[in-house]
VOGU-3710 file (C-alpha; in Angstrom, 3 decimals, decimal comma):
1> mgrgdrrtkk> 35,481/-75,348/26,640  32,305/-74,636/24,839  29,931/-76,038/22,267  32,426/-78,427/20,693  33,524/-79,895/24,061  31,698/-83,165/24,749  32,643/-83,069/28,453  30,524/-79,993/29,225  26,839/-79,571/29,463  26,764/-77,173/26,460
11> gkitagsygi> 28,736/-79,625/24,421  26,451/-82,483/25,395  23,446/-80,471/24,304  25,141/-79,667/20,938  26,093/-83,225/20,364  22,878/-84,511/21,397  24,303/-86,946/23,958  24,011/-87,624/27,638  26,323/-88,463/30,412  27,781/-87,282/33,783
21> srphvspakk> 27,571/-83,578/32,907  24,146/-83,937/31,306  22,118/-86,677/33,115  19,321/-88,216/31,131  16,011/-89,238/32,756  14,078/-91,693/30,622  10,359/-90,914/29,880  9,250/-94,048/31,824  11,249/-92,869/34,947  9,820/-89,400/34,592
31> kaaakkaask> 6,276/-90,725/34,429  6,800/-93,031/37,443  8,287/-90,047/39,435  5,314/-87,818/38,574  2,806/-90,710/39,620  4,654/-91,025/42,940  4,476/-87,343/43,588  0,858/-87,118/42,727  0,016/-89,977/45,181  1,512/-88,067/48,289
//
């Protein structure tokens, strides 16, 4: 298990993909979360 293994976080980073081990937050969701945190 390492860089070539797409099931691990390191492998996902190398492959440039997202999934269970490397969740992906879209830029729109990130912006909404920041806006919500700023209003508190």
